[in-house]
Every structure is written in C-alpha cells, then in structure tokens.
C-alpha positions in Angstrom: -18.2 1.6 13.2 -17.4 1.3 16.9 -14.0 2.4 16.5 -14.9 5.2 14.0 -15.1 8.2 15.7 -15.7 12.5 13.7 -13.3 15.2 15.5 -13.8 18.3 14.9 -10.8 20.0 13.1 -11.5 23.6 14.0 -11.0 22.7 17.3 -7.9 20.4 16.7 -5.6 21.8 20.3 -8.4 20.3 22.2 -8.3 16.7 20.5 -5.3 14.8 21.7 -4.8 13.1 18.3 -5.0 16.2 16.2 -2.6 18.2 18.5 -0.2 15.0 18.1 -1.0 15.0 14.1 0.0 18.9 14.4 3.4 18.0 16.0 3.9 15.2 13.4 4.0 17.5 10.6 7.2 18.4 8.7 8.3 21.6 10.3 8.6 23.4 6.8 5.2 22.8 5.5 4.2 21.8 2.0 0.8 23.6 1.7 -2.6 24.9 -0.6 -5.6 25.2 -0.8 -5.8 23.7 -3.8 -4.7 20.3 -5.4 -2.9 21.6 -8.0 -0.2 24.6 -6.2 2.6 24.4 -3.7 3.8 26.4 -1.4 6.6 25.6 1.1 6.0 27.8 4.8 7.6 27.5 8.5 4.9 25.7 10.8 3.3 27.9 12.5 -0.9 26.8 13.9 -2.1 29.3 11.5 -0.7 27.5 8.2 -0.9 24.1 9.5 -4.6 24.6 9.2 -5.6 27.3 7.1 -4.7 24.8 3.4 -6.9 22.1 2.9 -4.3 20.1 1.0 -0.5 19.4 3.1 2.3 16.7 2.6 2.4 14.9 5.5 5.8 13.5 5.0 9.2 14.9 4.2 11.5 14.2 0.8 13.7 11.7 3.5 11.5 10.5 5.9 8.1 9.0 5.3 5.8 9.2 8.8 2.9 8.3 7.3 1.3 6.4 5.0 -1.5 7.8 2.9 -3.9 6.2 0.5 -6.6 7.9 -1.7 -10.1 5.8 -2.2 -11.8 7.3 -5.1 -14.9 5.8 -4.3 -18.3 6.4 -2.4 -18.5 4.3 1.0 -15.1 4.5 1.3 -14.8 4.8 4.3 -15.8 1.3 5.6 -13.3 0.0 3.1 -10.8 -1.1 6.0 -13.2 -2.8 7.6 -14.9 -4.7 4.9 -11.6 -5.7 3.3 -10.2 -6.6 7.2 -6.8 -5.4 7.9 -5.9 -2.7 10.1 -7.9 0.0 10.7 -5.8 3.7 9.7 -5.5 6.1 12.5 -7.4 8.7 10.5 -9.8 8.7 7.6 -11.0 11.9 5.8 -13.4 12.2 4.1 -14.7 14.2 1.1 -18.6 15.3 2.4 -19.2 16.2 -1.3 -19.1 13.0 -2.5 -17.5 10.2 0.1 -14.0 10.0 -1.3 -11.9 9.3 1.1 -8.4 9.6 2.1 -6.3 6.6 4.9 -3.8 8.2 7.2 -1.0 5.2 8.1 1.3 6.4 11.3 4.3 4.3 11.1 6.1 3.7 14.7 9.1 4.0 13.3 9.6 6.4 10.2 11.1 5.3 6.9 14.4 7.4 5.9 15.8 8.1 2.6 19.2 9.1 3.6 22.4 8.4 1.4 23.3 5.6 4.2 19.2 4.8 4.8 19.1 0.8 4.7 17.1 -0.5 1.4 15.2 -3.5 3.2 12.8 -1.0 5.2 12.3 1.1 2.1 11.5 -1.8 -0.3 8.8 -3.7 2.3 7.3 0.3 2.8 6.6 0.1 -1.0 5.3 -3.2 -1.1 2.9 -2.3 1.6 1.9 0.8 -0.1 1.1 -1.3 -3.2 -0.5 -4.1 -0.8 -3.0 -1.5 0.7 -3.9 0.3 -2.7 -4.9 -3.6 -4.0 -7.1 -4.5 -1.0 -8.5 -1.2 -0.7 -9.1 -0.1 -4.8 -6.5 3.3 -4.0 -5.9 5.5 -6.6 -2.5 3.3 -7.2 -0.9 6.9 -9.5 -1.4 8.9 -5.8 1.6 9.9 -4.7 0.6 11.5 -1.8 2.4 15.1 -2.7 -0.6 16.5 -0.9 -3.4 15.1 0.7 -6.6 16.5 2.5 -5.7 18.2 5.4 -7.3 17.1 9.0 -6.5 20.1 10.7 -8.9 21.5 7.8 -12.5 21.9 7.9 -13.1 21.3 4.3 -13.4 18.0 5.6 -15.2 15.5 7.7 -12.0 14.2 10.0 -12.3 10.5 11.4 -10.3 9.2 13.9 -10.1 5.3 14.9 -8.3 5.2 17.5 -5.3 3.0 15.9 -1.5 3.0 17.6 0.9 3.9 15.1 2.5 0.5 13.3 5.0 -1.2 12.5 5.9 -2.0 8.9 6.1 -6.0 10.2 2.1 -4.8 12.1 1.0 -4.2 9.0 2.1 -7.1 7.0 0.8 -9.6 9.1 -2.5 -8.8 7.5 -1.4 -7.9 3.9 -0.4 -10.0 0.6 2.6 -8.1 -0.1 3.8 -8.8 -4.1 6.5 -10.5 -4.7 9.5 -9.6 -7.2 11.5 -12.1 -8.9 13.3 -10.1 -11.6 15.1 -12.8 -13.7 16.5 -9.9 -16.1 17.6 -6.3 -16.3 14.8 -3.8 -16.8 13.8 -3.0 -20.6 14.8 -0.2 -22.7 11.5 1.5 -22.2 11.8 1.7 -18.2 14.9 3.9 -18.7 13.7 5.5 -21.4 10.9 6.8 -19.4 14.1 7.4 -16.8 16.5 9.3 -19.3 13.5 11.4 -20.6 12.4 12.2 -17.1 15.5 13.5 -15.6 16.5 15.6 -18.9 13.5 17.7 -18.7 13.3 18.4 -15.0 17.5 19.5 -15.0 16.5 21.7 -17.8 13.8 23.4 -15.8 15.6 23.5 -12.2 18.6 25.0 -13.7 15.9 28.0 -14.3 15.6 28.4 -10.5 18.5 26.9 -9.0 20.3 30.1 -7.7 17.0 31.0 -6.0 16.5 27.9 -3.9 18.2 26.1 -0.8 18.1 22.1 -1.8 15.0 21.0 -0.2 13.0 23.5 -2.0 14.4 22.8 -5.3 14.1 18.5 -4.8 10.2 19.3 -3.6 9.9 21.3 -7.0 12.1 18.8 -9.0 9.6 15.8 -7.2 6.8 17.7 -8.4 8.2 18.5 -12.3 8.9 14.5 -11.8 5.3 13.8 -10.7 4.0 15.9 -13.6 5.9 14.8 -16.5 5.4 10.7 -15.4 1.5 11.1 -15.8 2.2 10.6 -19.9 3.3 7.0 -18.9 1.8 3.9 -19.0 2.8 2.2 -16.7 4.5 5.2 -14.8 7.8 4.9 -13.0 8.3 4.2 -9.4 7.4 6.6 -7.2 11.3 6.4 -5.5 12.8 6.5 -9.2 11.3 10.1 -9.4 12.2 11.0 -5.8 16.1 9.4 -6.6 16.0 11.5 -9.8 14.8 14.7 -8.3 17.5 13.9 -5.3 20.2 14.0 -7.9 19.3 17.2 -9.9 18.8 19.0 -6.8 22.1 17.5 -5.4 24.0 18.4 -8.2 22.8 22.1 -8.8 22.9 23.4 -5.4 26.8 21.7 -4.9 29.5 24.3 -4.3 31.0 23.5 -7.8 28.1 24.0 -9.6 27.8 27.7 -8.3 31.1 28.0 -9.7 30.6 26.6 -12.5 27.4 28.5 -13.1 29.6 32.0 -12.1 32.4 31.5 -14.8 29.5 30.8 -17.4 28.0 33.4 -16.7 31.2 35.9 -16.4 32.1 34.1 -20.0 28.6 35.1 -21.5 28.9 38.6 -20.1 32.6 39.1 -21.7 31.2 37.9 -25.1 28.3 39.7 -25.0 30.2 42.8 -24.5 32.7 42.8 -27.8 28.8 41.9 -29.4 27.1 45.1 -28.4 30.1 47.0 -29.5 28.5 46.9 -32.8 25.4 48.0 -33.8 23.7 45.0 -35.5 24.8 42.4 -33.1 21.4 42.8 -31.0 19.7 42.0 -34.3 21.5 39.9 -35.5 21.2 37.4 -32.9 17.4 38.4 -33.0 16.7 36.9 -36.3 18.7 33.6 -35.5 15.9 33.3 -33.8 12.9 34.3 -36.3 12.5 31.0 -38.0 11.6 29.6 -34.3 9.6 32.5 -33.9 7.7 32.7 -36.9 7.1 28.4 -36.1 5.9 29.4 -32.6 3.2 32.0 -33.8 1.9 29.8 -36.7 1.2 26.6 -33.8 -0.7 29.0 -31.7 -2.8 30.3 -34.0 -3.5 26.9 -35.1 -4.6 26.3 -31.6 -1.3 25.0 -29.8 -1.0 25.4 -26.1 2.0 27.6 -25.2 2.8 24.9 -22.6 3.1 22.4 -25.6 5.1 24.5 -28.0 7.5 25.5 -25.5 7.9 21.5 -25.0 8.3 20.4 -28.3 10.9 23.5 -29.5 12.8 23.4 -26.1 11.9 27.7 -25.2 11.1 28.6 -21.9 7.4 28.8 -22.0 7.8 32.6 -21.2 10.1 33.1 -24.1 7.0 31.3 -26.1 4.3 34.1 -24.8 6.3 37.0 -25.9 6.9 35.7 -29.2 2.9 34.5 -30.1 2.1 38.4 -28.4 4.9 40.2 -30.3 3.7 41.7 -33.3 5.1 40.3 -36.6 
C-alpha cells in the first residue's frame, strides 16, 4: 500500500509520528505487559515503551479511536472498505490481527459540562467503523496494543488528525429514533453493575485518588458487563464508574466512613470485655463457612462463591483453607 510504512518502535524518538504519539499519551499512563492486568504509572519514556499494552485515552478525554480487528489480513481493511486511513496500524505478527488508531483533531471530553452532541457523534462513528471494518464491538479500548513497543509490528499511514465530521462523511452512521423508554432489562443490568462495583470500590476507596478509583471501577464494570448480552454501552460504564468514584472520594463519604469506623471500634471494645465475644462472632458465620467449604470441595471457584455469598474472596479463601 502506498500510504503504509512500517516503523521501528525501538527507534521511536527518531520517528516523528511515534515521538508525537508519545506526547499525546496521557500523563498518567494505564499500561501492562499483559492484556488483563493494569498498572497506573506516571509517563516516562521507559514506562511508555516497556509495556506491550497501554491506554491511549484518559477517563474524561478521548483523543484516539481504537478499533480492534480480530482476523488475519485486516491490515488492509480500511483500504478495502474505502474509508479514511487510520494514523497507525498495529499488527500482531503471530496471527495478523490488527488494531487501528485514529487520532482526533479535537479530543472529545466527558466532563460534567461537556456537550452531549460530540459524545453521541463519537459513539456513532465508533459503531460505524466497527461495522464497516468487521471490528470487535465488545472491545472497549481500556488497554490496546502499544505502538511504542516492539512486541507488535507498527505501520504509519501519514494521515492527519481527523475531526469527527471528517470521519462521518465516509461512514453510514446509525440512526436512533427511540419512541419508548429503555426497557426494564437495561435498568436491571445497569443497577446490578452499579451495586456490584460499588461494593468493591468501598474496600479500596480510602487508598485511591479519584482517577485511580475511577479507572479501577471502570475495569470492574467492564468485567461485570461481559456476562450480559447485549452489553451495556461503554459510556454507561463510564457514567457508573464516575458516579461511584465521585461519591467514594467525596469529603462527605470520608467523614461518614470515619464515623462508622469509630462506632464499630467502640462496639468492638465493649464486646471484647467478654471472653466469649470472639467465639460468638465466629459462630455467627459458621453456616456460611460450611457452605463455602462444601461448594469449594464440589469444584466451585472461590470467585464464584464470593459473588454468590456476598463475601470477600479473601475471606472465602481463608474459610476453605481452614481445618474444620
């Protein structure tokens, strides 16, 4: 292809498009050597290049549209479809699967006062790109192939950043004309995701900044969302994560948490005056312990037991390893 030029990630500082890509990466980098593990690190040249996977966007700003193509030969899919070329094509050398990076001229924001129209247009363009390219619609872009890491083959097309309207001119955008409210099933999935993730967030909120907690909640939302068909839209997951993170890092929540811990401490002190207080508390959970041990012995995973019994997995792990 006349516009497709392979570039060497190891020499990214000498390749202007890759050097610019480094500048475009978030200052706090979501990165990992694996697909299903996430670290948050301040961006440095070393950290930006040593991980095979990175997050190209922040929770509140989308600078890149990332399209995941899980089939061999997808390196030329944009040309075959007659649509604008991406800025980068990142290829898995083992199976030929690719990811496309489209750089937006005007990043789309998800702040409280952000306009909804650009967000809706972005969603429509992402949908249309996946539709015409045969992309993975379940791919969220939380972690994507790192164009600055030599684990992948990296190709640059010479494209300039696009506005949303530049891309929309070449795509058949979906049209939505809802005449009724979303059904109960949507609200059920939304509610279940919210309550599952908020309980997880409460356990780590005191140790996290807003951004760290938001990212973690979004990751949990994505994991929970995989059980649904159809899945909740990605922006809905963002909204749930934002709501939980804002509440759990608010001053009101931290004050209420301090008061709760103080009451528990006072109650615990009174109970501890009795030599049998600990035994009574332990006996209270004996039925759950026995049930957990039985389920585990029958082959049920600890994570499944934890979810079904609404008990932290570390507690379940301790129970099943105790000698009855």
